[in-house]
C-alpha positions as CSV (number, residue, x, y, z in Angstrom):
1,M,10.2,-9.2,-7.7
2,L,7.7,-11.6,-9.2
3,G,4.2,-10.8,-8.2
4,F,5.1,-7.7,-6.2
5,D,5.3,-5.1,-9.0
6,R,3.1,-2.7,-7.0
7,I,5.6,-2.5,-4.1
8,T,8.4,0.0,-4.7
9,F,11.4,1.2,-2.8
10,D,12.8,4.7,-3.2
11,P,15.2,6.3,-0.8
12,K,13.5,9.7,-1.6
13,I,10.0,8.5,-0.7
14,M,9.2,7.7,3.0
15,A,12.9,7.1,3.8
16,G,13.1,4.1,1.5
17,Q,10.2,2.2,3.1
18,A,8.3,-0.3,1.0
19,C,5.5,1.8,-0.6
20,I,2.6,1.2,-2.9
21,R,3.4,2.2,-6.5
22,G,5.8,5.0,-5.5
23,M,3.2,6.9,-3.5
24,R,3.6,7.9,0.1
25,V,1.6,5.0,1.3
26,P,3.7,2.5,3.2
27,V,3.0,-1.2,2.6
28,S,3.0,-1.5,6.4
29,L,0.0,0.8,6.7
30,V,-2.0,-1.3,4.3
31,L,-1.0,-4.5,6.0
32,N,-1.9,-3.0,9.4
33,L,-5.4,-2.0,8.2
34,V,-6.1,-5.5,6.7
35,T,-4.7,-7.2,9.8
36,N,-7.0,-5.2,12.0
37,G,-10.1,-6.2,10.0
38,Q,-10.5,-3.3,7.7
39,T,-12.4,-4.3,4.6
40,V,-10.9,-3.6,1.1
41,E,-13.9,-1.4,0.4
42,A,-13.3,0.7,3.5
43,I,-9.6,1.1,2.8
44,I,-10.4,2.3,-0.8
45,E,-13.0,4.7,0.6
46,D,-10.4,6.1,3.0
47,Y,-7.6,6.0,0.4
48,P,-9.3,6.5,-2.9
49,Y,-6.0,6.7,-4.8
50,L,-5.4,3.0,-3.9
51,E,-6.6,0.3,-6.3
52,L,-8.0,-3.1,-5.4
53,E,-4.8,-4.7,-6.7
54,D,-2.7,-2.5,-4.4
55,I,-4.4,-4.1,-1.4
56,Q,-4.5,-7.7,-2.7
């Protein structure tokens, strides 16, 4: 997928949900945080293994 190289799908991780870079962090979680007004800085503070590009 062009432009979505940080989103991965693996049936062995989170039952195949779309995740960030093969980690057990669903894309839906990040989207939910952003949609509810969480800042990028706050998300990275709460999930330090995420990178700015993961959220963008």
